[in-house]
TORFI-630538 format. One record per atom (N, C-alpha, C): residue number from 1; residue in one letter; atom name; x, y, z. Coordinates in steps of 0.05 Angstrom, whole numbers, padded with zeros to 5 digits, always signed. Layout:
<pts>
<pt pos="NUM" code="A" site="CA" c1="X" c2="Y" c3="Z"/>
...
</pts>
This chain:
<pts>
<pt pos="1" code="M" site="N" c1="+00255" c2="+00108" c3="-00019"/>
<pt pos="1" code="M" site="CA" c1="+00228" c2="+00109" c3="-00004"/>
<pt pos="1" code="M" site="C" c1="+00212" c2="+00133" c3="-00019"/>
<pt pos="2" code="H" site="N" c1="+00187" c2="+00126" c3="-00021"/>
<pt pos="2" code="H" site="CA" c1="+00169" c2="+00144" c3="-00033"/>
<pt pos="2" code="H" site="C" c1="+00153" c2="+00157" c3="-00010"/>
<pt pos="3" code="T" site="N" c1="+00144" c2="+00183" c3="-00014"/>
<pt pos="3" code="T" site="CA" c1="+00129" c2="+00196" c3="+00005"/>
<pt pos="3" code="T" site="C" c1="+00104" c2="+00204" c3="-00009"/>
<pt pos="4" code="F" site="N" c1="+00080" c2="+00196" c3="+00001"/>
<pt pos="4" code="F" site="CA" c1="+00054" c2="+00201" c3="-00009"/>
<pt pos="4" code="F" site="C" c1="+00041" c2="+00221" c3="+00010"/>
<pt pos="5" code="V" site="N" c1="+00032" c2="+00243" c3="-00002"/>
<pt pos="5" code="V" site="CA" c1="+00018" c2="+00263" c3="+00013"/>
<pt pos="5" code="V" site="C" c1="-00011" c2="+00261" c3="+00011"/>
<pt pos="6" code="L" site="N" c1="-00024" c2="+00255" c3="+00032"/>
<pt pos="6" code="L" site="CA" c1="-00054" c2="+00251" c3="+00033"/>
<pt pos="6" code="L" site="C" c1="-00069" c2="+00277" c3="+00028"/>
<pt pos="7" code="T" site="N" c1="-00090" c2="+00277" c3="+00009"/>
<pt pos="7" code="T" site="CA" c1="-00105" c2="+00302" c3="+00006"/>
<pt pos="7" code="T" site="C" c1="-00132" c2="+00294" c3="+00016"/>
<pt pos="8" code="T" site="N" c1="-00137" c2="+00271" c3="+00027"/>
<pt pos="8" code="T" site="CA" c1="-00164" c2="+00263" c3="+00037"/>
<pt pos="8" code="T" site="C" c1="-00156" c2="+00250" c3="+00065"/>
<pt pos="9" code="D" site="N" c1="-00175" c2="+00238" c3="+00079"/>
<pt pos="9" code="D" site="CA" c1="-00172" c2="+00227" c3="+00106"/>
<pt pos="9" code="D" site="C" c1="-00155" c2="+00201" c3="+00102"/>
<pt pos="10" code="Y" site="N" c1="-00156" c2="+00188" c3="+00081"/>
<pt pos="10" code="Y" site="CA" c1="-00141" c2="+00160" c3="+00078"/>
<pt pos="10" code="Y" site="C" c1="-00138" c2="+00152" c3="+00049"/>
<pt pos="11" code="I" site="N" c1="-00121" c2="+00134" c3="+00045"/>
<pt pos="11" code="I" site="CA" c1="-00121" c2="+00121" c3="+00017"/>
<pt pos="11" code="I" site="C" c1="-00121" c2="+00091" c3="+00021"/>
<pt pos="12" code="E" site="N" c1="-00133" c2="+00074" c3="+00006"/>
<pt pos="12" code="E" site="CA" c1="-00136" c2="+00046" c3="+00008"/>
<pt pos="12" code="E" site="C" c1="-00110" c2="+00034" c3="-00003"/>
<pt pos="13" code="L" site="N" c1="-00101" c2="+00012" c3="+00010"/>
<pt pos="13" code="L" site="CA" c1="-00076" c2="-00002" c3="+00005"/>
<pt pos="13" code="L" site="C" c1="-00074" c2="-00011" c3="-00024"/>
<pt pos="14" code="N" site="N" c1="-00094" c2="-00022" c3="-00037"/>
<pt pos="14" code="N" site="CA" c1="-00093" c2="-00030" c3="-00064"/>
<pt pos="14" code="N" site="C" c1="-00088" c2="-00006" c3="-00083"/>
<pt pos="15" code="K" site="N" c1="-00100" c2="+00017" c3="-00076"/>
<pt pos="15" code="K" site="CA" c1="-00097" c2="+00040" c3="-00093"/>
<pt pos="15" code="K" site="C" c1="-00070" c2="+00053" c3="-00093"/>
<pt pos="16" code="I" site="N" c1="-00056" c2="+00050" c3="-00070"/>
<pt pos="16" code="I" site="CA" c1="-00029" c2="+00062" c3="-00069"/>
<pt pos="16" code="I" site="C" c1="-00008" c2="+00044" c3="-00083"/>
<pt pos="17" code="L" site="N" c1="-00013" c2="+00018" c3="-00084"/>
<pt pos="17" code="L" site="CA" c1="+00004" c2="+00002" c3="-00102"/>
<pt pos="17" code="L" site="C" c1="-00001" c2="+00010" c3="-00127"/>
<pt pos="18" code="K" site="N" c1="-00022" c2="+00013" c3="-00138"/>
<pt pos="18" code="K" site="CA" c1="-00028" c2="+00020" c3="-00166"/>
<pt pos="18" code="K" site="C" c1="-00016" c2="+00048" c3="-00172"/>
<pt pos="19" code="F" site="N" c1="-00020" c2="+00068" c3="-00154"/>
<pt pos="19" code="F" site="CA" c1="-00012" c2="+00097" c3="-00158"/>
<pt pos="19" code="F" site="C" c1="+00019" c2="+00096" c3="-00163"/>
<pt pos="20" code="Y" site="N" c1="+00034" c2="+00080" c3="-00150"/>
<pt pos="20" code="Y" site="CA" c1="+00063" c2="+00081" c3="-00155"/>
<pt pos="20" code="Y" site="C" c1="+00072" c2="+00058" c3="-00174"/>
<pt pos="21" code="S" site="N" c1="+00052" c2="+00047" c3="-00189"/>
<pt pos="21" code="S" site="CA" c1="+00058" c2="+00028" c3="-00211"/>
<pt pos="21" code="S" site="C" c1="+00076" c2="+00004" c3="-00200"/>
<pt pos="22" code="L" site="N" c1="+00070" c2="-00004" c3="-00174"/>
<pt pos="22" code="L" site="CA" c1="+00082" c2="-00027" c3="-00164"/>
<pt pos="22" code="L" site="C" c1="+00069" c2="-00054" c3="-00173"/>
<pt pos="23" code="V" site="N" c1="+00045" c2="-00051" c3="-00183"/>
<pt pos="23" code="V" site="CA" c1="+00030" c2="-00073" c3="-00195"/>
<pt pos="23" code="V" site="C" c1="+00016" c2="-00062" c3="-00220"/>
<pt pos="24" code="E" site="N" c1="+00008" c2="-00079" c3="-00237"/>
<pt pos="24" code="E" site="CA" c1="-00001" c2="-00070" c3="-00264"/>
<pt pos="24" code="E" site="C" c1="-00029" c2="-00066" c3="-00263"/>
<pt pos="25" code="S" site="N" c1="-00044" c2="-00079" c3="-00245"/>
<pt pos="25" code="S" site="CA" c1="-00076" c2="-00075" c3="-00246"/>
<pt pos="25" code="S" site="C" c1="-00084" c2="-00081" c3="-00217"/>
<pt pos="26" code="G" site="N" c1="-00112" c2="-00074" c3="-00215"/>
<pt pos="26" code="G" site="CA" c1="-00124" c2="-00077" c3="-00188"/>
<pt pos="26" code="G" site="C" c1="-00124" c2="-00107" c3="-00181"/>
<pt pos="27" code="A" site="N" c1="-00129" c2="-00124" c3="-00201"/>
<pt pos="27" code="A" site="CA" c1="-00129" c2="-00153" c3="-00195"/>
<pt pos="27" code="A" site="C" c1="-00100" c2="-00162" c3="-00185"/>
<pt pos="28" code="Q" site="N" c1="-00081" c2="-00151" c3="-00197"/>
<pt pos="28" code="Q" site="CA" c1="-00053" c2="-00159" c3="-00188"/>
<pt pos="28" code="Q" site="C" c1="-00048" c2="-00146" c3="-00160"/>
<pt pos="29" code="A" site="N" c1="-00058" c2="-00124" c3="-00153"/>
<pt pos="29" code="A" site="CA" c1="-00056" c2="-00112" c3="-00127"/>
<pt pos="29" code="A" site="C" c1="-00069" c2="-00131" c3="-00105"/>
<pt pos="30" code="K" site="N" c1="-00095" c2="-00139" c3="-00111"/>
<pt pos="30" code="K" site="CA" c1="-00109" c2="-00157" c3="-00095"/>
<pt pos="30" code="K" site="C" c1="-00094" c2="-00184" c3="-00090"/>
<pt pos="31" code="Q" site="N" c1="-00082" c2="-00192" c3="-00112"/>
<pt pos="31" code="Q" site="CA" c1="-00069" c2="-00221" c3="-00107"/>
<pt pos="31" code="Q" site="C" c1="-00042" c2="-00217" c3="-00089"/>
<pt pos="32" code="V" site="N" c1="-00026" c2="-00196" c3="-00095"/>
<pt pos="32" code="V" site="CA" c1="-00001" c2="-00194" c3="-00079"/>
<pt pos="32" code="V" site="C" c1="-00007" c2="-00188" c3="-00050"/>
<pt pos="33" code="I" site="N" c1="-00030" c2="-00174" c3="-00044"/>
<pt pos="33" code="I" site="CA" c1="-00038" c2="-00168" c3="-00017"/>
<pt pos="33" code="I" site="C" c1="-00047" c2="-00196" c3="-00004"/>
<pt pos="34" code="S" site="N" c1="-00067" c2="-00208" c3="-00019"/>
<pt pos="34" code="S" site="CA" c1="-00076" c2="-00233" c3="-00009"/>
<pt pos="34" code="S" site="C" c1="-00057" c2="-00254" c3="-00004"/>
<pt pos="35" code="D" site="N" c1="-00035" c2="-00255" c3="-00021"/>
<pt pos="35" code="D" site="CA" c1="-00014" c2="-00271" c3="-00020"/>
<pt pos="35" code="D" site="C" c1="+00008" c2="-00268" c3="+00005"/>
<pt pos="36" code="G" site="N" c1="+00003" c2="-00244" c3="+00018"/>
<pt pos="36" code="G" site="CA" c1="+00019" c2="-00237" c3="+00040"/>
<pt pos="36" code="G" site="C" c1="+00046" c2="-00222" c3="+00036"/>
<pt pos="37" code="W" site="N" c1="+00048" c2="-00211" c3="+00012"/>
<pt pos="37" code="W" site="CA" c1="+00072" c2="-00198" c3="+00002"/>
<pt pos="37" code="W" site="C" c1="+00074" c2="-00167" c3="+00012"/>
<pt pos="38" code="V" site="N" c1="+00053" c2="-00157" c3="+00022"/>
<pt pos="38" code="V" site="CA" c1="+00053" c2="-00128" c3="+00027"/>
<pt pos="38" code="V" site="C" c1="+00051" c2="-00125" c3="+00058"/>
<pt pos="39" code="Y" site="N" c1="+00067" c2="-00107" c3="+00068"/>
<pt pos="39" code="Y" site="CA" c1="+00069" c2="-00100" c3="+00098"/>
<pt pos="39" code="Y" site="C" c1="+00062" c2="-00072" c3="+00103"/>
<pt pos="40" code="V" site="N" c1="+00046" c2="-00068" c3="+00125"/>
<pt pos="40" code="V" site="CA" c1="+00038" c2="-00042" c3="+00132"/>
<pt pos="40" code="V" site="C" c1="+00050" c2="-00037" c3="+00162"/>
<pt pos="41" code="N" site="N" c1="+00065" c2="-00018" c3="+00165"/>
<pt pos="41" code="N" site="CA" c1="+00079" c2="-00013" c3="+00193"/>
<pt pos="41" code="N" site="C" c1="+00093" c2="-00039" c3="+00202"/>
<pt pos="42" code="G" site="N" c1="+00106" c2="-00054" c3="+00184"/>
<pt pos="42" code="G" site="CA" c1="+00122" c2="-00077" c3="+00191"/>
<pt pos="42" code="G" site="C" c1="+00106" c2="-00102" c3="+00195"/>
<pt pos="43" code="R" site="N" c1="+00079" c2="-00101" c3="+00192"/>
<pt pos="43" code="R" site="CA" c1="+00063" c2="-00125" c3="+00196"/>
<pt pos="43" code="R" site="C" c1="+00050" c2="-00132" c3="+00169"/>
<pt pos="44" code="K" site="N" c1="+00047" c2="-00159" c3="+00166"/>
<pt pos="44" code="K" site="CA" c1="+00034" c2="-00169" c3="+00141"/>
<pt pos="44" code="K" site="C" c1="+00007" c2="-00161" c3="+00140"/>
<pt pos="45" code="E" site="N" c1="-00001" c2="-00149" c3="+00118"/>
<pt pos="45" code="E" site="CA" c1="-00029" c2="-00138" c3="+00115"/>
<pt pos="45" code="E" site="C" c1="-00045" c2="-00154" c3="+00092"/>
<pt pos="46" code="L" site="N" c1="-00066" c2="-00164" c3="+00100"/>
<pt pos="46" code="L" site="CA" c1="-00083" c2="-00182" c3="+00081"/>
<pt pos="46" code="L" site="C" c1="-00107" c2="-00168" c3="+00075"/>
<pt pos="47" code="R" site="N" c1="-00114" c2="-00144" c3="+00085"/>
<pt pos="47" code="R" site="CA" c1="-00138" c2="-00129" c3="+00078"/>
<pt pos="47" code="R" site="C" c1="-00134" c2="-00113" c3="+00054"/>
<pt pos="48" code="I" site="N" c1="-00148" c2="-00119" c3="+00032"/>
<pt pos="48" code="I" site="CA" c1="-00142" c2="-00105" c3="+00006"/>
<pt pos="48" code="I" site="C" c1="-00147" c2="-00078" c3="+00008"/>
<pt pos="49" code="R" site="N" c1="-00168" c2="-00067" c3="+00019"/>
<pt pos="49" code="R" site="CA" c1="-00176" c2="-00040" c3="+00021"/>
<pt pos="49" code="R" site="C" c1="-00170" c2="-00028" c3="+00050"/>
<pt pos="50" code="N" site="N" c1="-00149" c2="-00039" c3="+00062"/>
<pt pos="50" code="N" site="CA" c1="-00142" c2="-00025" c3="+00085"/>
<pt pos="50" code="N" site="C" c1="-00137" c2="+00004" c3="+00083"/>
<pt pos="51" code="K" site="N" c1="-00148" c2="+00019" c3="+00101"/>
<pt pos="51" code="K" site="CA" c1="-00147" c2="+00048" c3="+00098"/>
<pt pos="51" code="K" site="C" c1="-00121" c2="+00059" c3="+00112"/>
<pt pos="52" code="L" site="N" c1="-00105" c2="+00071" c3="+00096"/>
<pt pos="52" code="L" site="CA" c1="-00078" c2="+00080" c3="+00106"/>
<pt pos="52" code="L" site="C" c1="-00082" c2="+00109" c3="+00112"/>
<pt pos="53" code="V" site="N" c1="-00069" c2="+00118" c3="+00133"/>
<pt pos="53" code="V" site="CA" c1="-00071" c2="+00143" c3="+00144"/>
<pt pos="53" code="V" site="C" c1="-00042" c2="+00156" c3="+00147"/>
<pt pos="54" code="A" site="N" c1="-00041" c2="+00181" c3="+00152"/>
<pt pos="54" code="A" site="CA" c1="-00015" c2="+00194" c3="+00158"/>
<pt pos="54" code="A" site="C" c1="-00001" c2="+00178" c3="+00178"/>
<pt pos="55" code="G" site="N" c1="+00024" c2="+00174" c3="+00173"/>
<pt pos="55" code="G" site="CA" c1="+00042" c2="+00159" c3="+00192"/>
<pt pos="55" code="G" site="C" c1="+00046" c2="+00129" c3="+00186"/>
<pt pos="56" code="D" site="N" c1="+00031" c2="+00120" c3="+00168"/>
<pt pos="56" code="D" site="CA" c1="+00034" c2="+00093" c3="+00159"/>
<pt pos="56" code="D" site="C" c1="+00056" c2="+00088" c3="+00139"/>
<pt pos="57" code="T" site="N" c1="+00069" c2="+00066" c3="+00138"/>
<pt pos="57" code="T" site="CA" c1="+00089" c2="+00060" c3="+00121"/>
<pt pos="57" code="T" site="C" c1="+00082" c2="+00033" c3="+00107"/>
<pt pos="58" code="V" site="N" c1="+00082" c2="+00032" c3="+00079"/>
<pt pos="58" code="V" site="CA" c1="+00076" c2="+00008" c3="+00065"/>
<pt pos="58" code="V" site="C" c1="+00100" c2="-00002" c3="+00052"/>
<pt pos="59" code="T" site="N" c1="+00106" c2="-00030" c3="+00057"/>
<pt pos="59" code="T" site="CA" c1="+00129" c2="-00042" c3="+00045"/>
<pt pos="59" code="T" site="C" c1="+00120" c2="-00063" c3="+00025"/>
<pt pos="60" code="Y" site="N" c1="+00132" c2="-00064" c3="+00001"/>
<pt pos="60" code="Y" site="CA" c1="+00124" c2="-00085" c3="-00019"/>
<pt pos="60" code="Y" site="C" c1="+00151" c2="-00091" c3="-00035"/>
<pt pos="61" code="K" site="N" c1="+00161" c2="-00112" c3="-00033"/>
<pt pos="61" code="K" site="CA" c1="+00186" c2="-00120" c3="-00045"/>
<pt pos="61" code="K" site="C" c1="+00207" c2="-00102" c3="-00036"/>
<pt pos="62" code="D" site="N" c1="+00223" c2="-00087" c3="-00050"/>
<pt pos="62" code="D" site="CA" c1="+00242" c2="-00066" c3="-00040"/>
<pt pos="62" code="D" site="C" c1="+00234" c2="-00040" c3="-00040"/>
<pt pos="63" code="H" site="N" c1="+00208" c2="-00036" c3="-00041"/>
<pt pos="63" code="H" site="CA" c1="+00196" c2="-00009" c3="-00042"/>
<pt pos="63" code="H" site="C" c1="+00183" c2="-00001" c3="-00016"/>
<pt pos="64" code="Q" site="N" c1="+00186" c2="+00024" c3="-00007"/>
<pt pos="64" code="Q" site="CA" c1="+00176" c2="+00031" c3="+00017"/>
<pt pos="64" code="Q" site="C" c1="+00156" c2="+00057" c3="+00011"/>
<pt pos="65" code="I" site="N" c1="+00136" c2="+00063" c3="+00021"/>
<pt pos="65" code="I" site="CA" c1="+00119" c2="+00086" c3="+00017"/>
<pt pos="65" code="I" site="C" c1="+00111" c2="+00096" c3="+00044"/>
<pt pos="66" code="H" site="N" c1="+00118" c2="+00120" c3="+00050"/>
<pt pos="66" code="H" site="CA" c1="+00112" c2="+00133" c3="+00074"/>
<pt pos="66" code="H" site="C" c1="+00087" c2="+00152" c3="+00068"/>
<pt pos="67" code="I" site="N" c1="+00066" c2="+00149" c3="+00085"/>
<pt pos="67" code="I" site="CA" c1="+00042" c2="+00165" c3="+00083"/>
<pt pos="67" code="I" site="C" c1="+00045" c2="+00190" c3="+00102"/>
<pt pos="68" code="V" site="N" c1="+00041" c2="+00213" c3="+00089"/>
<pt pos="68" code="V" site="CA" c1="+00044" c2="+00238" c3="+00107"/>
<pt pos="68" code="V" site="C" c1="+00019" c2="+00255" c3="+00101"/>
</pts>
């Protein structure tokens, strides 16, 4: 599990996937989110720029990212 420390109010879902190199590009981030492969707090998330805040957990394949 990764832990991401926010330095702003939020981070967008597509950007966190790129930050941890779970996808190769913004286009790939958009595709995996649109295809329903990404979960936020246990629910399938289809909003590409969903604003993640402290307490959220992102799951993609076998990776988890906890936002603090």
